[in-house]
RODONU-831562 format. One line per 5 residues: their letters; for each residue x, y, z of C-alpha. Coordinates in steps of 0.25 Angstrom, whole numbers, plus 5000, padded with zeros to 4 digits. Each point is the difference from the previous one (the first is absolute). Last residue first. Layout:
a> X/Y/Z | ...
REM end
This chain:
xxxxx> 5459/5364/5381 | 5015/5002/5002 | 5004/5005/5014 | 5010/5011/5001 | 5008/5002/5013
xxxxx> 5001/5008/5012 | 5008/4994/5012 | 4993/4991/5010 | 5004/5005/5014 | 4997/4989/5011
xxxxx> 4990/5002/5011 | 4995/4985/4999 | 4987/5004/4993 | 5008/5008/4989 | 5004/5014/5001
xxxxx> 5000/5008/4987 | 5008/5005/4988 | 4991/5004/4988 | 4994/4990/4991 | 5001/5004/4985
xxxxx> 4991/4994/4991 | 5003/4993/4986 | 5008/5007/4990 | 4993/4993/4988 | 5010/4997/4989
xxxxx> 4999/5009/4988 | 4993/4993/4988 | 5009/4994/4990 | 4999/5005/4986 | 5013/5008/5001
xxxxx> 5008/4987/5003 | 4994/4993/4988 | 5004/5012/4991 | 5014/5001/5006 | 5002/4985/4998
xxxxx> 4995/5001/4985 | 5009/5012/4997 | 5013/4993/5006 | 4997/4988/4992 | 4997/5008/4987
xxxxx> 5013/5007/5002 | 5008/4987/5002 | 4993/4994/4988 | 5003/5013/4991 | 5015/5000/5004
xxxxx> 5001/4985/4997 | 4993/5002/4987 | 5010/5011/4997 | 5012/4992/5004 | 4996/4988/4992
xxxxx> 4998/5008/4988 | 5014/5005/5000 | 5003/5015/5003 | 5004/5007/4987 | 5015/4999/4996
xxxxx> 5004/5011/4992 | 5009/4997/4987 | 5014/5005/5002 | 5005/5014/4999 | 5015/5000/4998
xxxxx> 5007/5007/5011 | 5011/4990/5003 | 5010/5005/5009 | 5014/4995/4998 | 5010/5002/5012
xxxxx> 5000/4986/5005 | 5009/4999/5013 | 4994/4988/5005 | 4996/5007/5013 | 4994/5011/4992
xxxxx> 4992/4990/4992 | 4996/4992/5012 | 4995/5013/5007 | 4992/5004/4987 | 4994/4987/4999
xxxxx> 4996/5000/5015 | 4994/5014/4998 | 4992/4996/4987 | 4995/4987/5008 | 4995/5009/5012
xxxxx> 4993/5010/4990 | 4993/4988/4994 | 4996/4995/5014 | 4995/5014/5003 | 4992/4999/4987
xxxxx> 4993/4987/5004 | 4998/5005/5014 | 4992/5013/4995 | 4992/4991/4991 | 4996/4991/5012
xxxxx> 4997/5013/5008 | 4991/5005/4989 | 4992/4987/4999 | 4999/4999/5016 | 4995/5015/5000
xxxxx> 4990/4998/4989 | 4990/4990/5006 | 5001/5005/5014 | 4997/5014/4995 | 4989/4995/4991
xxxxx> 4993/4993/5012 | 5002/5013/5009 | 4993/5008/4988 | 4989/4990/4999 | 4997/4999/5015
xx> 4999/5015/5001 | 4990/5001/4989
REM end
């Protein structure tokens, strides 16, 4: 169950982030247009409602593909077994009387 929840989070998080970036770029374009109009001295504000522009199909497909890739990578990573830790060999003196520091040895 934990794997499914984590995978769903990694699927939806990139999609939500991409839609947020899309709306932030829209706000940036509005701000730049407002600044340009203010610089040019235009005092007319057009508040006529326009036809709403939904996100393009390419953008939606791209967002879903990125989400699927992220979810697949997380799903594959969750399936990997934990790396064996090996065995810890404490510090000791070797045959020549030198100190050998403690270390992990892989099996």
